[in-house]
C-alpha positions in Angstrom: 141.7 -206.9 -56.7 144.2 -209.4 -55.8 142.3 -211.6 -58.6 143.5 -209.3 -61.5 147.1 -209.2 -60.3 147.1 -212.7 -60.4 146.4 -212.8 -64.2 148.4 -209.9 -64.7 151.5 -211.8 -63.0 150.3 -214.7 -65.1 150.8 -213.5 -68.5 154.5 -211.4 -67.7 155.5 -215.1 -66.2 154.3 -216.3 -70.1 156.0 -213.3 -72.0 158.9 -214.0 -69.9 159.2 -217.4 -70.5 158.7 -216.8 -74.1 161.5 -214.5 -74.4 163.5 -216.6 -72.6 162.9 -219.6 -75.0 163.5 -217.0 -77.9 166.9 -216.0 -76.4 168.2 -219.4 -76.1 167.2 -220.6 -79.7 168.8 -216.9 -81.4 171.9 -218.2 -79.2 171.4 -221.7 -81.1 171.4 -219.8 -84.8 167.7 -219.3 -84.9 166.0 -215.7 -85.8 162.3 -214.7 -86.0 161.0 -214.8 -89.9 157.3 -214.2 -88.7 154.5 -214.0 -86.4 150.9 -215.5 -87.4 148.5 -217.8 -86.0 146.9 -221.0 -86.7 144.3 -221.5 -89.9 140.9 -222.7 -87.7 141.6 -221.5 -85.0 142.3 -225.0 -82.9 145.7 -226.4 -82.2 146.4 -229.6 -80.8 150.1 -230.4 -81.2 152.0 -231.7 -83.7 152.2 -235.4 -84.7 154.9 -237.0 -87.1 154.0 -234.9 -91.0 150.9 -233.7 -89.3 150.8 -230.1 -91.6 149.4 -227.2 -90.2 148.1 -224.2 -92.2 149.2 -220.9 -90.7 146.9 -217.9 -91.6 149.6 -216.1 -93.3 149.4 -218.7 -96.3 152.5 -220.8 -94.7 152.3 -224.9 -93.5 154.3 -226.5 -91.3 154.8 -230.4 -91.5 155.5 -231.8 -87.7 158.5 -233.9 -87.5 157.6 -234.6 -84.2 155.1 -235.3 -81.7 154.2 -233.6 -78.9 150.6 -232.7 -77.8 149.2 -229.2 -76.7 145.7 -228.0 -77.1 145.2 -223.9 -78.0 142.5 -221.8 -79.1 144.2 -219.6 -82.2 147.3 -219.2 -80.7 149.9 -217.1 -82.0 152.6 -218.8 -83.7 156.2 -217.5 -84.5 158.1 -219.1 -87.2 161.5 -219.6 -86.9 164.9 -220.3 -89.4 168.6 -221.2 -88.0 170.8 -218.9 -89.6 173.5 -221.1 -91.3 170.7 -224.2 -92.2 168.0 -224.8 -93.6 166.3 -225.5 -90.6 163.1 -224.4 -89.4 161.1 -224.6 -85.8 158.0 -222.6 -84.3 156.7 -221.4 -81.2 152.8 -221.5 -80.7 151.3 -221.0 -77.5 155.2 -220.6 -75.8 155.4 -224.6 -77.3 158.5 -225.3 -79.8 158.2 -227.3 -82.3 160.2 -229.4 -85.1 159.8 -229.8 -88.8 159.6 -228.2 -92.4 158.0 -225.0 -93.8 156.5 -224.7 -97.0 153.4 -223.3 -99.3 
């Protein structure tokens, strides 16, 4: 029973962290425009100019370096309301780059 409560607690903490990140990004002018998953299941972070394909047909080109491994992570695609600026949140990690097909 204690193990179940610990797992559930981690899930709620993770969702709370994501909600907080999305709220901060919304204050900065970003809005979620799509939700998908990484094509090919494995995600190993961003490297400059790395292209990450998503299962919705879109592709994201990283403009920064940040290593993060995840298997079949959820992806939130965000666009700035005024500028042609995109970010993605993959497995609760935020990345900047360009979006295309």
